[in-house]
N, C-alpha and C positions, 0 to 999 in steps of 0.2 A: 271472312277470311279466318281460318282456324289458327290455333297456336303454332302449328308447323309452318304455315304460310307466313305468320308474323316473324318467326325466327329466321326464316329464309330471307325475308325482306330486310331485316336488320343486318343479317350477315352480308347481303349484297351492298348495303349502304356503307358498312364498316370497311369492306374490301375496296369499294370505290373511293372512299374518302380517307384512306389510311395515311396518305402523304399529308393531307391537311391536319389530321389528328396528330401526326408526328410533329408537324411544325408548331402546333399549339402546345404540345407537351414540351417541345424544345424551348419555347418562350418561357413557360413556367419554370423549367429547369434552369435556364440562364438567370432568372430572377432570384431563385432560392439557392443556387449552387454557392458553395463557399470553398473555392479551390485554393490550394497552396502550390508552390513550386514542386514540393515533394509529391503531392497527390497527382499533379499534372504529369510528372515523370512516370509514376506508376501507371497512370491511365494510358500514357503514350505506348507503353509496352503492350497492354491488353488491347487497346484500340488498333495498334499495328498488327496484332495477330488476327483480329477480326477483319480488318481491311485487306490483309494479305489473303485470307480465305476468300473474300469477295472478289479480289482481282483474279485469283486462281480460277474460281468458278466461272467468272464472266468470260474467260477465254475458252470455255468448253460449251457454253450454251448457245445453240442456234435455234432460236425460238420457232416452234411450230413446223420446222422442216426435218428435224431428226431428234430422237430422244437422247438427251445428254445423260450418259452413264459412265463416262470416263473421268479421270482426275478426281476432284472432290466428290463428284456425283457417284462415284463407285462406293462411297462410304456413307453418304447422307443424301436423301432425295431433295433436300432444300438447303444446300450450302450457302446460298446468298443470304437467306434469312438467318441461318446460324451465324454467319459473319456479322450480320446486322445486330443480332442479339449480343454477341461478344463486344462489338463496338459500343452498344448501349450500356453494357455492364462497365466497360472501361470509363465511359463518361460519368457513370454513377460514382465510380471510385474517385474521379476527379472532383466531383461536386460535393463529396463528403456529407451527404444527407441520407439518413436511413429511410426516411419516408419517401423521398424521391426514388430511391432504389426499390423500395417495396412497391411503389406505384408502377414503376417500369416492369418489374417482374410479374405483376398481376396483369397489366395491360397488354404486354407483348403477346402472350398466347391468345388473348381474346381477339386482338386485331389480326395477328398473322396466322392464327389457327384457321380462321374462316378463309383467309386468302389462300393458304396452302390447300385446303379442301377444294376450293374452287379451281385452283390450278390442277389438282390431281384429277378432277372430273374431266377437265379439258384434255389432259394427257391420255386418259383412258379412252376418250373418243378418238383422238388422233392416232394413237399407237396401241390399239386394244390388246393384242397378244404380247407384244414386246414389253409394254408397260406392266402388265400383270406379272410377268416373270421377274421383271426388275423390282417391282414393289414387294414381292415375296422375299427377296434377298437383302434389300437395303432398307434400313430404318428411315422413318419419316424425317426426324430432326437430328437427334444426337447420333454420332457415328459409333454404333455398338457392335458391328459385325466385322467380318474379315475383309470385306470388300467385294465388289461385283466384278465378275470377269466378262465384261461385255465388249463391244466394239466401240470403245470410247473415243478413239482418235487422240490427237494431241492438243496442247494449248495453242491458241491462235490469237496473236495481237489484234488481228482484224476484228475478231469477235469481241474482244475487250473493248475496242472503240465503238463497234456497232451497238453494244449493250450499254454504252455511255457510263461505264464504271468510273471513268475519269471525273465525272461530275460528283460522284460520291467522294472521291479523293479530295476534290476542292471543298466540298461541304465539311468533311472531317477537318481539313486544315482551317476552315473558317471558324469552326467551333473552338478549336484550340486557340486561335487568335483572340476570339471573344473572351475565352477564359483567362488568357494572359492579361487582357485589358481589364477584366474584372479584378484580378489580383492587384494590378497597379492602382485601380480606383479604391479598393478596400484598404490599401496601405495608407 
């Protein structure tokens, strides 16, 4: 197996186990985080923006049946991951640790960059012409353009539920609860 094959194997493993990697990082984060009520309040604003983006995006994505290009997908090809990144930054603010923040900022593109590439390959196969036109107009991650004028449709609560974004909301709430518990223990 050549170097290219090794990189692809590692990328597949990282993509496959990204949730497990996130859990492990989360445990390390909870151990080393030093939240305060003030840092938690600031984090709530940032995390709320990230989760708001994820909720918005989840109401537009109908996996594998049509290309999502409306709502937040008109501005970034991966709004769910951008929302996750913003949530992660918010929790880094809450944790008040520069090295945890640095680790997060370094690990996120390594883990989710490979995931985004894999998803893009799949979308190019499912929607070859449509995706090509869309990808030329909309940036991969950060919303830097004017927006895509496609047939995006509207937000659907049904899709929000099918995409299980409510589980992310519960997870975010659980992390805040654990950070509040940690503040109480640290006092």
